FIKOLZA-1660 file (N, C-alpha, C; in steps of 0.1 Angstrom, whole numbers, plus 5000, padded with zeros to 4 digits):
% residues 233
   i   px   py   pz ch aa at
   1 5282 5032 4792  A  M  N
   1 5279 5036 4798  A  M CA
   1 5275 5027 4813  A  M  C
   2 5273 5026 4825  A  S  N
   2 5271 5020 4838  A  S CA
   2 5254 5027 4838  A  S  C
   3 5247 5018 4840  A  T  N
   3 5232 5024 4848  A  T CA
   3 5232 5029 4858  A  T  C
   4 5225 5037 4866  A  I  N
   4 5233 5036 4881  A  I CA
   4 5214 5035 4882  A  I  C
   5 5210 5019 4893  A  M  N
   5 5199 5018 4893  A  M CA
   5 5196 5022 4908  A  M  C
   6 5185 5025 4914  A  P  N
   6 5180 5026 4924  A  P CA
   6 5183 5022 4940  A  P  C
   7 5187 5028 4948  A  N  N
   7 5189 5020 4960  A  N CA
   7 5182 5010 4960  A  N  C
   8 5184 4996 4969  A  E  N
   8 5168 4986 4972  A  E CA
   8 5165 4996 4985  A  E  C
   9 5148 4992 4982  A  P  N
   9 5146 5000 4988  A  P CA
   9 5147 4999 5008  A  P  C
  10 5143 5007 5015  A  Q  N
  10 5144 4999 5031  A  Q CA
  10 5132 4993 5037  A  Q  C
  11 5122 4994 5028  A  N  N
  11 5108 4985 5034  A  N CA
  11 5111 4972 5036  A  N  C
  12 5107 4972 5052  A  P  N
  12 5113 4956 5054  A  P CA
  12 5108 4946 5042  A  P  C
  13 5090 4950 5037  A  L  N
  13 5087 4934 5026  A  L CA
  13 5099 4937 5019  A  L  C
  14 5106 4939 5016  A  W  N
  14 5117 4930 5007  A  W CA
  14 5127 4923 5014  A  W  C
  15 5131 4920 5027  A  R  N
  15 5134 4914 5034  A  R CA
  15 5137 4909 5044  A  R  C
  16 5136 4899 5052  A  S  N
  16 5135 4897 5068  A  S CA
  16 5144 4907 5078  A  S  C
  17 5133 4910 5084  A  P  N
  17 5139 4922 5098  A  P CA
  17 5147 4917 5099  A  P  C
  18 5161 4923 5105  A  V  N
  18 5173 4918 5108  A  V CA
  18 5181 4928 5122  A  V  C
  19 5182 4942 5117  A  T  N
  19 5182 4950 5134  A  T CA
  19 5165 4947 5137  A  T  C
  20 5170 4955 5151  A  A  N
  20 5160 4958 5160  A  A CA
  20 5152 4972 5155  A  A  C
  21 5157 4979 5149  A  A  N
  21 5150 4991 5144  A  A CA
  21 5142 4981 5130  A  A  C
  22 5148 4975 5122  A  D  N
  22 5138 4967 5111  A  D CA
  22 5124 4961 5118  A  D  C
  23 5131 4954 5131  A  R  N
  23 5116 4948 5139  A  R CA
  23 5102 4954 5146  A  R  C
  24 5115 4968 5148  A  L  N
  24 5103 4976 5154  A  L CA
  24 5094 4984 5145  A  L  C
  25 5101 4987 5132  A  L  N
  25 5095 4995 5125  A  L CA
  25 5079 4983 5119  A  L  C
  26 5084 4971 5117  A  L  N
  26 5075 4966 5112  A  L CA
  26 5059 4967 5120  A  L  C
  27 5069 4966 5135  A  E  N
  27 5053 4968 5145  A  E CA
  27 5048 4980 5141  A  E  C
  28 5053 4989 5141  A  I  N
  28 5047 5001 5144  A  I CA
  28 5041 5012 5128  A  I  C
  29 5046 5002 5123  A  Q  N
  29 5039 5000 5106  A  Q CA
  29 5021 5003 5109  A  Q  C
  30 5022 4983 5115  A  R  N
  30 5015 4977 5114  A  R CA
  30 5001 4985 5121  A  R  C
  31 5006 4988 5136  A  T  N
  31 4995 4995 5144  A  T CA
  31 4991 5012 5139  A  T  C
  32 4996 5016 5132  A  I  N
  32 4998 5028 5121  A  I CA
  32 4988 5024 5111  A  I  C
  33 4991 5017 5104  A  V  N
  33 4983 5014 5089  A  V CA
  33 4968 5008 5100  A  V  C
  34 4968 4999 5107  A  E  N
  34 4952 4990 5112  A  E CA
  34 4948 5000 5121  A  E  C
  35 4953 5012 5123  A  G  N
  35 4947 5022 5130  A  G CA
  35 4948 5020 5151  A  G  C
  36 4956 5008 5152  A  E  N
  36 4958 5009 5167  A  E CA
  36 4965 5022 5170  A  E  C
  37 4968 5026 5165  A  I  N
  37 4976 5047 5167  A  I CA
  37 4969 5050 5159  A  I  C
  38 4960 5059 5165  A  E  N
  38 4955 5068 5155  A  E CA
  38 4961 5078 5145  A  E  C
  39 4953 5074 5135  A  S  N
  39 4955 5089 5129  A  S CA
  39 4955 5104 5131  A  S  C
  40 4963 5111 5130  A  G  N
  40 4963 5127 5137  A  G CA
  40 4973 5126 5149  A  G  C
  41 4973 5115 5160  A  S  N
  41 4977 5115 5174  A  S CA
  41 4994 5120 5173  A  S  C
  42 4997 5119 5183  A  K  N
  42 5009 5132 5187  A  K CA
  42 5018 5117 5191  A  K  C
  43 5031 5119 5177  A  I  N
  43 5040 5107 5186  A  I CA
  43 5045 5109 5201  A  I  C
  44 5045 5102 5214  A  S  N
  44 5054 5105 5219  A  S CA
  44 5063 5094 5220  A  S  C
  45 5080 5101 5218  A  E  N
  45 5087 5087 5220  A  E CA
  45 5091 5078 5232  A  E  C
  46 5088 5084 5247  A  P  N
  46 5091 5075 5257  A  P CA
  46 5076 5071 5257  A  P  C
  47 5065 5072 5253  A  E  N
  47 5053 5062 5253  A  E CA
  47 5057 5050 5244  A  E  C
  48 5063 5054 5231  A  L  N
  48 5063 5040 5222  A  L CA
  48 5077 5031 5227  A  L  C
  49 5088 5039 5235  A  A  N
  49 5098 5030 5241  A  A CA
  49 5091 5024 5250  A  A  C
  50 5084 5027 5260  A  R  N
  50 5079 5019 5268  A  R CA
  50 5067 5008 5262  A  R  C
  51 5060 5014 5254  A  Q  N
  51 5048 5005 5246  A  Q CA
  51 5055 4991 5240  A  Q  C
  52 5068 4994 5231  A  F  N
  52 5071 4984 5227  A  F CA
  52 5089 4978 5234  A  F  C
  53 5089 4988 5241  A  N  N
  53 5100 4978 5252  A  N CA
  53 5116 4977 5243  A  N  C
  54 5119 4995 5243  A  V  N
  54 5128 4995 5233  A  V CA
  54 5136 5007 5236  A  V  C
  55 5147 5011 5235  A  S  N
  55 5154 5021 5240  A  S CA
  55 5157 5031 5227  A  S  C
  56 5158 5041 5232  A  R  N
  56 5153 5051 5217  A  R CA
  56 5160 5052 5209  A  R  C
  57 5173 5049 5207  A  A  N
  57 5179 5051 5195  A  A CA
  57 5173 5043 5183  A  A  C
  58 5170 5026 5186  A  P  N
  58 5169 5019 5176  A  P CA
  58 5148 5026 5172  A  P  C
  59 5144 5034 5184  A  L  N
  59 5128 5040 5180  A  L CA
  59 5133 5049 5172  A  L  C
  60 5138 5058 5178  A  R  N
  60 5146 5069 5164  A  R CA
  60 5145 5063 5153  A  R  C
  61 5152 5059 5152  A  E  N
  61 5160 5052 5136  A  E CA
  61 5146 5050 5131  A  E  C
  62 5136 5044 5135  A  A  N
  62 5124 5036 5131  A  A CA
  62 5112 5048 5124  A  A  C
  63 5112 5057 5137  A  L  N
  63 5103 5069 5131  A  L CA
  63 5109 5080 5120  A  L  C
  64 5127 5075 5118  A  A  N
  64 5127 5089 5109  A  A CA
  64 5125 5074 5093  A  A  C
  65 5123 5064 5098  A  R  N
  65 5117 5055 5081  A  R CA
  65 5105 5059 5082  A  R  C
  66 5098 5062 5089  A  L  N
  66 5084 5066 5092  A  L CA
  66 5083 5078 5084  A  L  C
  67 5089 5085 5086  A  E  N
  67 5088 5095 5080  A  E CA
  67 5085 5093 5067  A  E  C
  68 5098 5088 5060  A  R  N
  68 5102 5092 5050  A  R CA
  68 5089 5081 5042  A  R  C
  69 5083 5071 5049  A  C  N
  69 5072 5065 5039  A  C CA
  69 5058 5076 5042  A  C  C
  70 5062 5084 5054  A  H  N
  70 5045 5091 5050  A  H CA
  70 5035 5093 5057  A  H  C
  71 5042 5081 5074  A  L  N
  71 5030 5077 5080  A  L CA
  71 5029 5082 5093  A  L  C
  72 5041 5090 5088  A  I  N
  72 5043 5107 5100  A  I CA
  72 5047 5119 5096  A  I  C
  73 5046 5130 5107  A  E  N
  73 5050 5140 5098  A  E CA
  73 5053 5152 5112  A  E  C
  74 5065 5157 5107  A  R  N
  74 5074 5164 5118  A  R CA
  74 5065 5179 5114  A  R  C
  75 5061 5191 5124  A  T  N
  75 5057 5198 5123  A  T CA
  75 5065 5207 5135  A  T  C
  76 5069 5218 5128  A  P  N
  76 5081 5229 5132  A  P CA
  76 5078 5234 5153  A  P  C
  77 5078 5229 5160  A  N  N
  77 5074 5236 5171  A  N CA
  77 5067 5230 5180  A  N  C
  78 5059 5218 5172  A  A  N
  78 5048 5210 5174  A  A CA
  78 5050 5191 5175  A  A  C
  79 5064 5189 5171  A  G  N
  79 5070 5179 5169  A  G CA
  79 5058 5165 5159  A  G  C
  80 5060 5151 5162  A  A  N
  80 5056 5144 5151  A  A CA
  80 5045 5137 5154  A  A  C
  81 5037 5138 5148  A  R  N
  81 5024 5128 5145  A  R CA
  81 5022 5120 5138  A  R  C
  82 5014 5110 5138  A  V  N
  82 5008 5104 5126  A  V CA
  82 5000 5110 5117  A  V  C
  83 5003 5109 5101  A  V  N
  83 4995 5118 5094  A  V CA
  83 4980 5116 5092  A  V  C
  84 4975 5129 5089  A  K  N
  84 4959 5128 5096  A  K CA
  84 4951 5123 5086  A  K  C
  85 4941 5112 5083  A  L  N
  85 4938 5108 5072  A  L CA
  85 4925 5117 5071  A  L  C
  86 4924 5122 5053  A  S  N
  86 4915 5136 5046  A  S CA
  86 4916 5132 5035  A  S  C
  87 4906 5140 5031  A  R  N
  87 4899 5138 5016  A  R CA
  87 4907 5148 5008  A  R  C
  88 4917 5155 5012  A  E  N
  88 4926 5164 5001  A  E CA
  88 4938 5147 5000  A  E  C
  89 4938 5148 5009  A  G  N
  89 4953 5141 5012  A  G CA
  89 4952 5125 5003  A  G  C
  90 4937 5121 5003  A  L  N
  90 4935 5109 4996  A  L CA
  90 4934 5113 4984  A  L  C
  91 4928 5121 4979  A  C  N
  91 4931 5130 4966  A  C CA
  91 4945 5130 4960  A  C  C
  92 4952 5141 4967  A  A  N
  92 4963 5141 4961  A  A CA
  92 4975 5128 4962  A  A  C
  93 4971 5116 4969  A  L  N
  93 4979 5107 4970  A  L CA
  93 4977 5097 4960  A  L  C
  94 4957 5093 4955  A  Y  N
  94 4955 5086 4951  A  Y CA
  94 4950 5091 4935  A  Y  C
  95 4956 5104 4929  A  Q  N
  95 4959 5109 4921  A  Q CA
  95 4975 5105 4917  A  Q  C
  96 4985 5106 4925  A  I  N
  96 4996 5099 4919  A  I CA
  96 4998 5082 4920  A  I  C
  97 4989 5076 4929  A  R  N
  97 4987 5062 4926  A  R CA
  97 4982 5056 4909  A  R  C
  98 4973 5066 4908  A  E  N
  98 4961 5061 4901  A  E CA
  98 4978 5062 4883  A  E  C
  99 4981 5074 4883  A  E  N
  99 4989 5069 4872  A  E CA
  99 5000 5062 4876  A  E  C
 100 5007 5059 4885  A  L  N
 100 5018 5054 4888  A  L CA
 100 5013 5038 4884  A  L  C
 101 5006 5029 4893  A  E  N
 101 5001 5017 4886  A  E CA
 101 4996 5018 4873  A  E  C
 102 4983 5026 4869  A  G  N
 102 4985 5019 4851  A  G CA
 102 4995 5021 4846  A  G  C
 103 5011 5030 4851  A  L  N
 103 5019 5023 4841  A  L CA
 103 5022 5012 4847  A  L  C
 104 5024 5007 4863  A  A  N
 104 5030 4994 4865  A  A CA
 104 5021 4985 4857  A  A  C
 105 5005 4982 4855  A  C  N
 105 4999 4977 4846  A  C CA
 105 5004 4977 4830  A  C  C
 106 5009 4987 4826  A  R  N
 106 5010 4983 4809  A  R CA
 106 5028 4977 4811  A  R  C
 107 5035 4983 4823  A  L  N
 107 5049 4974 4817  A  L CA
 107 5045 4959 4824  A  L  C
 108 5039 4957 4833  A  A  N
 108 5036 4944 4838  A  A CA
 108 5029 4930 4827  A  A  C
 109 5023 4940 4815  A  A  N
 109 5023 4934 4801  A  A CA
 109 5030 4928 4796  A  A  C
 110 5039 4940 4792  A  E  N
 110 5052 4935 4785  A  E CA
 110 5061 4925 4794  A  E  C
 111 5066 4926 4804  A  N  N
 111 5076 4922 4816  A  N CA
 111 5068 4906 4819  A  N  C
 112 5057 4906 4831  A  M  N
 112 5053 4897 4835  A  M CA
 112 5059 4879 4827  A  M  C
 113 5061 4871 4828  A  D  N
 113 5063 4857 4822  A  D CA
 113 5050 4848 4824  A  D  C
 114 5043 4845 4817  A  D  N
 114 5034 4835 4819  A  D CA
 114 5033 4830 4835  A  D  C
 115 5048 4819 4844  A  A  N
 115 5041 4815 4859  A  A CA
 115 5041 4824 4865  A  A  C
 116 5037 4840 4868  A  E  N
 116 5041 4845 4875  A  E CA
 116 5028 4857 4871  A  E  C
 117 5022 4858 4860  A  I  N
 117 5012 4863 4863  A  I CA
 117 5001 4850 4863  A  I  C
 118 4999 4837 4864  A  Q  N
 118 4993 4825 4868  A  Q CA
 118 4997 4830 4884  A  Q  C
 119 5006 4831 4894  A  Q  N
 119 5005 4831 4903  A  Q CA
 119 4995 4842 4905  A  Q  C
 120 4995 4847 4905  A  V  N
 120 4989 4863 4909  A  V CA
 120 4971 4860 4906  A  V  C
 121 4974 4851 4895  A  Q  N
 121 4955 4841 4889  A  Q CA
 121 4955 4833 4904  A  Q  C
 122 4963 4832 4905  A  E  N
 122 4962 4819 4919  A  E CA
 122 4954 4826 4933  A  E  C
 123 4957 4839 4936  A  L  N
 123 4964 4842 4945  A  L CA
 123 4950 4849 4947  A  L  C
 124 4940 4858 4935  A  L  N
 124 4928 4859 4937  A  L CA
 124 4921 4848 4934  A  L  C
 125 4925 4836 4930  A  N  N
 125 4914 4825 4938  A  N CA
 125 4914 4817 4953  A  N  C
 126 4928 4823 4959  A  Q  N
 126 4928 4822 4970  A  Q CA
 126 4919 4835 4982  A  Q  C
 127 4921 4844 4978  A  H  N
 127 4915 4853 4982  A  H CA
 127 4899 4848 4979  A  H  C
 128 4894 4851 4974  A  L  N
 128 4880 4847 4970  A  L CA
 128 4878 4834 4977  A  L  C
 129 4882 4825 4978  A  D  N
 129 4880 4811 4989  A  D CA
 129 4880 4813 5002  A  D  C
 130 4892 4826 5007  A  T  N
 130 4891 4822 5019  A  T CA
 130 4885 4835 5025  A  T  C
 131 4879 4846 5018  A  Q  N
 131 4874 4857 5021  A  Q CA
 131 4864 4857 5024  A  Q  C
 132 4853 4870 5023  A  R  N
 132 4839 4870 5025  A  R CA
 132 4837 4881 5011  A  R  C
 133 4839 4877 5001  A  V  N
 133 4843 4888 4986  A  V CA
 133 4831 4882 4983  A  V  C
 134 4820 4872 4981  A  R  N
 134 4812 4863 4974  A  R CA
 134 4803 4878 4979  A  R  C
 135 4799 4879 4997  A  E  N
 135 4792 4884 5003  A  E CA
 135 4791 4892 5003  A  E  C
 136 4801 4901 4999  A  G  N
 136 4806 4917 4996  A  G CA
 136 4811 4919 5015  A  G  C
 137 4811 4916 5017  A  E  N
 137 4814 4917 5037  A  E CA
 137 4831 4926 5039  A  E  C
 138 4839 4920 5031  A  S  N
 138 4851 4921 5038  A  S CA
 138 4861 4917 5026  A  S  C
 139 4874 4923 5020  A  Y  N
 139 4884 4919 5013  A  Y CA
 139 4896 4923 5021  A  Y  C
 140 4900 4918 5028  A  Y  N
 140 4915 4923 5033  A  Y CA
 140 4925 4917 5027  A  Y  C
 141 4935 4926 5023  A  Q  N
 141 4947 4916 5018  A  Q CA
 141 4959 4921 5024  A  Q  C
 142 4969 4908 5031  A  E  N
 142 4981 4916 5038  A  E CA
 142 4990 4920 5032  A  E  C
 143 4993 4929 5034  A  A  N
 143 5007 4929 5028  A  A CA
 143 5015 4926 5021  A  A  C
 144 5029 4930 5009  A  G  N
 144 5031 4926 5004  A  G CA
 144 5028 4912 4992  A  G  C
 145 5034 4902 4994  A  D  N
 145 5028 4889 4982  A  D CA
 145 5016 4885 4984  A  D  C
 146 5009 4891 4995  A  L  N
 146 4996 4887 4993  A  L CA
 146 4987 4898 4992  A  L  C
 147 4993 4906 4988  A  D  N
 147 4984 4919 4983  A  D CA
 147 4988 4922 4968  A  D  C
 148 4973 4918 4959  A  F  N
 148 4971 4921 4946  A  F CA
 148 4979 4932 4938  A  F  C
 149 4978 4942 4948  A  H  N
 149 4989 4953 4942  A  H CA
 149 5001 4955 4943  A  H  C
 150 5008 4948 4952  A  Y  N
 150 5022 4949 4954  A  Y CA
 150 5023 4935 4945  A  Y  C
 151 5022 4929 4937  A  R  N
 151 5026 4917 4929  A  R CA
 151 5026 4924 4915  A  R  C
 152 5013 4932 4914  A  I  N
 152 5011 4939 4896  A  I CA
 152 5025 4943 4899  A  I  C
 153 5024 4951 4911  A  I  N
 153 5041 4962 4909  A  I CA
 153 5052 4959 4906  A  I  C
 154 5056 4949 4915  A  L  N
 154 5067 4940 4911  A  L CA
 154 5067 4933 4899  A  L  C
 155 5060 4932 4891  A  G  N
 155 5058 4925 4878  A  G CA
 155 5062 4941 4870  A  G  C
 156 5061 4949 4870  A  S  N
 156 5065 4959 4859  A  S CA
 156 5082 4958 4858  A  S  C
 157 5086 4950 4866  A  K  N
 157 5102 4947 4863  A  K CA
 157 5110 4960 4866  A  K  C
 158 5099 4977 4867  A  N  N
 158 5111 4984 4867  A  N CA
 158 5116 4989 4882  A  N  C
 159 5127 4989 4884  A  P  N
 159 5133 4995 4897  A  P CA
 159 5127 5010 4906  A  P  C
 160 5127 5017 4899  A  Y  N
 160 5130 5033 4898  A  Y CA
 160 5110 5030 4904  A  Y  C
 161 5100 5028 4897  A  L  N
 161 5084 5023 4898  A  L CA
 161 5087 5017 4909  A  L  C
 162 5090 5005 4914  A  I  N
 162 5090 5000 4921  A  I CA
 162 5092 5004 4937  A  I  C
 163 5103 5011 4933  A  N  N
 163 5108 5021 4949  A  N CA
 163 5096 5035 4951  A  N  C
 164 5092 5039 4938  A  M  N
 164 5086 5048 4950  A  M CA
 164 5066 5041 4948  A  M  C
 165 5066 5033 4945  A  L  N
 165 5052 5025 4950  A  L CA
 165 5051 5015 4966  A  L  C
 166 5062 5013 4964  A  C  N
 166 5069 5002 4972  A  C CA
 166 5073 5006 4981  A  C  C
 167 5082 5010 4982  A  D  N
 167 5090 5017 4996  A  D CA
 167 5079 5030 5004  A  D  C
 168 5084 5037 4989  A  E  N
 168 5077 5057 4993  A  E CA
 168 5062 5055 4996  A  E  C
 169 5054 5050 4990  A  L  N
 169 5037 5051 4993  A  L CA
 169 5033 5041 4997  A  L  C
 170 5038 5030 4998  A  Y  N
 170 5027 5018 4998  A  Y CA
 170 5018 5022 5011  A  Y  C
 171 5026 5022 5026  A  F  N
 171 5017 5022 5035  A  F CA
 171 5009 5025 5043  A  F  C
 172 5012 5041 5033  A  L  N
 172 5005 5050 5032  A  L CA
 172 4993 5047 5025  A  L  C
 173 4991 5045 5014  A  V  N
 173 4980 5041 5004  A  V CA
 173 4978 5027 5012  A  V  C
 174 4978 5017 5021  A  R  N
 174 4976 5007 5030  A  R CA
 174 4967 5016 5041  A  R  C
 175 4972 5025 5046  A  M  N
 175 4965 5031 5056  A  M CA
 175 4954 5034 5053  A  M  C
 176 4950 5041 5045  A  Y  N
 176 4937 5044 5034  A  Y CA
 176 4927 5032 5034  A  Y  C
 177 4934 5019 5025  A  R  N
 177 4927 5010 5023  A  R CA
 177 4921 5000 5036  A  R  C
 178 4930 4995 5039  A  V  N
 178 4928 4988 5059  A  V CA
 178 4916 5003 5064  A  V  C
 179 4913 5009 5065  A  Q  N
 179 4908 5016 5071  A  Q CA
 179 4901 5019 5068  A  Q  C
 180 4896 5020 5056  A  L  N
 180 4886 5030 5055  A  L CA
 180 4880 5019 5041  A  L  C
 181 4885 5012 5030  A  G  N
 181 4884 5006 5018  A  G CA
 181 4883 4995 5018  A  G  C
 182 4881 4988 5026  A  M  N
 182 4878 4970 5026  A  M CA
 182 4870 4963 5028  A  M  C
 183 4861 4970 5033  A  N  N
 183 4844 4966 5035  A  N CA
 183 4837 4976 5030  A  N  C
 184 4819 4967 5027  A  G  N
 184 4811 4977 5021  A  G CA
 184 4808 4968 5007  A  G  C
 185 4801 4976 5001  A  P  N
 185 4792 4973 4989  A  P CA
 185 4801 4967 4982  A  P  C
 186 4817 4979 4982  A  R  N
 186 4826 4978 4968  A  R CA
 186 4831 4962 4966  A  R  C
 187 4830 4953 4976  A  V  N
 187 4843 4950 4981  A  V CA
 187 4840 4941 4964  A  V  C
 188 4827 4929 4966  A  S  N
 188 4826 4925 4953  A  S CA
 188 4835 4929 4941  A  S  C
 189 4825 4939 4938  A  R  N
 189 4833 4951 4929  A  R CA
 189 4848 4953 4924  A  R  C
 190 4853 4952 4933  A  A  N
 190 4871 4958 4936  A  A CA
 190 4874 4945 4932  A  A  C
 191 4871 4927 4934  A  F  N
 191 4874 4917 4934  A  F CA
 191 4875 4915 4921  A  F  C
 192 4862 4919 4912  A  D  N
 192 4864 4913 4897  A  D CA
 192 4870 4925 4888  A  D  C
 193 4872 4938 4893  A  E  N
 193 4882 4945 4889  A  E CA
 193 4896 4941 4883  A  E  C
 194 4901 4935 4896  A  H  N
 194 4915 4925 4902  A  H CA
 194 4913 4917 4888  A  H  C
 195 4900 4912 4895  A  K  N
 195 4902 4896 4878  A  K CA
 195 4902 4902 4860  A  K  C
 196 4899 4914 4860  A  A  N
 196 4898 4921 4850  A  A CA
 196 4912 4929 4843  A  A  C
 197 4920 4930 4854  A  I  N
 197 4934 4933 4852  A  I CA
 197 4939 4928 4849  A  I  C
 198 4943 4914 4860  A  I  N
 198 4953 4905 4853  A  I CA
 198 4946 4896 4842  A  I  C
 199 4934 4896 4836  A  N  N
 199 4933 4886 4826  A  N CA
 199 4935 4903 4815  A  N  C
 200 4935 4913 4815  A  A  N
 200 4944 4921 4801  A  A CA
 200 4956 4918 4805  A  A  C
 201 4964 4916 4814  A  I  N
 201 4975 4915 4813  A  I CA
 201 4984 4904 4811  A  I  C
 202 4970 4893 4813  A  A  N
 202 4976 4880 4809  A  A CA
 202 4972 4878 4792  A  A  C
 203 4964 4886 4788  A  N  N
 203 4959 4885 4775  A  N CA
 203 4975 4898 4764  A  N  C
 204 4982 4907 4776  A  R  N
 204 4992 4911 4772  A  R CA
 204 4988 4922 4766  A  R  C
 205 4979 4930 4769  A  D  N
 205 4970 4941 4765  A  D CA
 205 4975 4951 4774  A  D  C
 206 4983 4957 4772  A  G  N
 206 4988 4968 4783  A  G CA
 206 4981 4981 4784  A  G  C
 207 4975 4982 4775  A  E  N
 207 4967 4994 4772  A  E CA
 207 4958 4989 4778  A  E  C
 208 4948 4983 4777  A  L  N
 208 4937 4978 4790  A  L CA
 208 4938 4976 4802  A  L  C
 209 4948 4972 4800  A  A  N
 209 4953 4972 4818  A  A CA
 209 4957 4980 4823  A  A  C
 210 4966 4993 4822  A  D  N
 210 4964 5004 4822  A  D CA
 210 4952 5013 4824  A  D  C
 211 4940 5011 4819  A  L  N
 211 4927 5017 4816  A  L CA
 211 4923 5011 4828  A  L  C
 212 4921 4999 4832  A  L  N
 212 4910 4991 4839  A  L CA
 212 4916 4999 4855  A  L  C
 213 4930 4993 4851  A  M  N
 213 4940 4999 4870  A  M CA
 213 4934 5010 4872  A  M  C
 214 4931 5022 4863  A  R  N
 214 4934 5036 4860  A  R CA
 214 4916 5037 4867  A  R  C
 215 4912 5034 4862  A  R  N
 215 4893 5028 4867  A  R CA
 215 4892 5025 4884  A  R  C
 216 4897 5012 4882  A  H  N
 216 4898 5007 4895  A  H CA
 216 4900 5017 4908  A  H  C
 217 4913 5026 4908  A  I  N
 217 4916 5030 4920  A  I CA
 217 4908 5046 4916  A  I  C
 218 4906 5054 4908  A  A  N
 218 4895 5063 4908  A  A CA
 218 4880 5062 4913  A  A  C
 219 4873 5048 4913  A  A  N
 219 4866 5044 4919  A  A CA
 219 4871 5040 4933  A  A  C
 220 4883 5032 4936  A  S  N
 220 4887 5033 4951  A  S CA
 220 4890 5043 4957  A  S  C
 221 4892 5057 4951  A  R  N
 221 4893 5064 4956  A  R CA
 221 4877 5074 4963  A  R  C
 222 4871 5069 4953  A  G  N
 222 4854 5076 4951  A  G CA
 222 4850 5072 4963  A  G  C
 223 4851 5061 4971  A  N  N
 223 4850 5052 4978  A  N CA
 223 4854 5052 4989  A  N  C
 224 4865 5052 4993  A  I  N
 224 4868 5061 5007  A  I CA
 224 4866 5075 5010  A  I  C
 225 4868 5084 4998  A  E  N
 225 4862 5098 4997  A  E CA
 225 4847 5100 5004  A  E  C
 226 4836 5092 5002  A  L  N
 226 4825 5093 5007  A  L CA
 226 4825 5087 5020  A  L  C
 227 4834 5078 5027  A  K  N
 227 4833 5071 5039  A  K CA
 227 4839 5088 5051  A  K  C
 228 4855 5089 5041  A  L  N
 228 4856 5104 5044  A  L CA
 228 4848 5111 5049  A  L  C
 229 4841 5120 5040  A  Q  N
 229 4829 5125 5043  A  Q CA
 229 4819 5128 5052  A  Q  C
 230 4818 5110 5055  A  Q  N
 230 4804 5109 5063  A  Q CA
 230 4813 5105 5077  A  Q  C
 231 4828 5107 5077  A  L  N
 231 4831 5106 5090  A  L CA
 231 4832 5123 5096  A  L  C
 232 4836 5131 5085  A  G  N
 232 4837 5143 5087  A  G CA
 232 4851 5149 5088  A  G  C
 233 4858 5142 5080  A  K  N
 233 4875 5145 5077  A  K CA
 233 4875 5148 5064  A  K  C
% end
């Protein structure tokens, strides 16, 4: 009996943008994730259509896809808004992230080949060489293949897990990370934790890699939660 695999994720990270809605989705995702469109702000279709110089049809398709990846939310009689960053939302999201990315590490230790592991190690070396990680100033990771977490998730080789983490939740996680978690005193510690995780995967110690990833995400959640508290959110 054949196994039914999940559909290929609709996230443009998986392929080059083809349609107008693909290109529009990438651009609106970026503006929301980086805070150019503020969290909690109301979505105005006419305003976005003017801003991005598009018709309403591709805009509505892009907004529907943004809703599926939790960057916008609709309320009856109130329309659509960008998701609001909050401590409650963070805790709910990171509880799931901690479990699923821990599992991804365990599977990556079994399924990544040596060349893939070396590529991730080289990626971390690039992060250290090109960013202000040593000084603890900033640690910005581009989306997709330049993101340590994304590469580990792909390394799990589990299509259902990849679909959940890289299609459904990825950009919401990035929104918290980019706006609240990629600078400050935690930067150098986060980098060292990344190194320890990939070393455990290289040693084929899935149990340790799982534990280290869970601790890493829990520490990141605590750091972001503190910033949200300071901002009164």
